N, C-alpha and C positions, 0 to 999 in steps of 0.2 A: 218718342223714338225708343226709349228704354223698354216700353211695353211690347213693341213689335219685336225687339231683339229678344226679350224674355219669352215671348210666344214662340218664336222660331227655335230658340234654345230648348224650350220645354218639349216641342215636337221632336227635335233631334234626340233628346234624351229618351223620350217615349219610344221612338223608332229604334234606337239603340237597345233599349230594354227588351223590346219585342224580339229583335234578332238574336240577342244574347239568350233569351229564354228559349226561342225556337231551336237554336243550335245546341243548347244544353239538352233539351228534350230529345233531339235527334241523336246526339252522341250517347245519351243514356239508353235509348232504345236499341242502338247498334251494339253497345257493349253488353247489355243485359239480355236483349232479345225480346221479341214481341210474343213470346210463348215459350214453352219448354223446348221446342225444336227437336225433341227426341221422338223418334218413330215408336209406335206402339208395338210391343212384343206380346206374343201369345204363348200360353202354356202348351207344351207338347209332352205327351207321356205315352208309355206303352209297356209291353211285356216282351222279353226276349226268350225264345225257346230254342234249344239246341238238341237235336236228336230226340225230340219228344219230351224233354225235361226243361224246366226253367234254368237259364244260364245264371249261376249264382254269383258271378263277379265279372268284371270287365268294364268296357266303356262303349257307349254309342256316340258316334260323332256325326254331326250334320255339317256338310260342306256346301257352300253356296256356289255361285257361278265361278267358273274357271278353277274350281278346287280350293277356293278360299275357305279356311276353317271358320265356321260360324259359332258352334257351341259343342261342348262335350258334356255328357252325363255319365255318372258312375252307375253301374248296374248293381242293384242291391241283392241280398241273399235270396230273394224270391223271384228274381229275374226282372224286376221293374226298373224303369228309368224315367227321369223327368228333367226337362230343360225348357228354355225359353227361346223363341225364334221369331223373326220378322216374317210377315207373309211372303211366300215365294216357294220355289221348287228347290229341293235339296237332295243331293246324293248322300247316302248314309253308309257309314262304315261301322263295323262291330269288331272289337278287339278283346281278346281274353288270352292270357298266357298262364300256363300251369305253374304252380308254385308261388303265385303272386296274388292269391285270393284276398288277402287282407291289406293290400297296398293300393293307394290311389294312383291314378294315371300319372300325376305329376311326380310322385315318388318313383314310379317305374322309369319315367323319362330321365330323372336325375341319376338314378342308379345305373341305367343302361348307357348313359353318356359320360359318366365319371371316368377320369383317366385310369386305365388299367382294369376297367370293369369287365366282368364276365358277360359275354353276350346273353341276351334273353333267350330262353327256350322258345321253340316255335309256338305259334298260337294254336289254341284248340279249336278255334273257329276256322272254317275253310278259308284258305288264303285269299280267294277272290273278294271276300267281304272286308278285307283289311285296308283297302285303298279305294279312294273315291272313284278313280278312273276305271277300276275293274268291278266294283260292287254293282250288282244289278238292282240294289235297293234305291228307290227314289220316292220321295213323298212331297206332297203339296201342303204347305201350311197356309191356312186361310183365316180371315177375320170372322167369317160367318159360320164356321163349323167347329165341332169338337175335334181337336187335333190329337187323336189317339191312334198310334201306329204300332200295332203288334208285329213283331218280327219273328218269323219261323225259319230257322236255319237247318239245313240237312245234316 
C-alpha cells in the first residue's frame, strides 16, 4: 500500500513541478517579452535650402498622424539634418528664428517659456512651414528606400 501511495505522491509532485515550471516560464516571458518589441526605426536625412542658400540653423520636425510630434532634428551650419523615424507618412515643419543661430531648440523653448521672457522674434522661414497643419511638406519614410528628403523653401 505504501508503494501505491508513494507512486501517487511522486506523480503529484511531478505534475506540480511541471505546472510550477510552466507558470514560471510564462510569467518570465510576459515580464521580459519574447523579443525586443521595439519597432525598427530608419535614418532620415536631408538638406534645407532657403532662398537658394543652405539654411544654417533651425530645426526640422516630423509630425505623425493627427499632428503628434515624432522627432526633431537640428539643422547644422551646412543646412543638413538627420533624425530617425518609423515607416509612415509625416507632415514636416521647418523652424528658424533670427538671433538664435547657436542655440538648440530645447534652449529656445525654455527661454521662450520662462516667466517674463521676451517673445521670440518672428521666424525667417515662411510662416506656413512652421506648423504641421499648414505646412505643405509631407514625406513617406519607408523600410525599402533611402530616406533622403531635401527641403527647398522659397
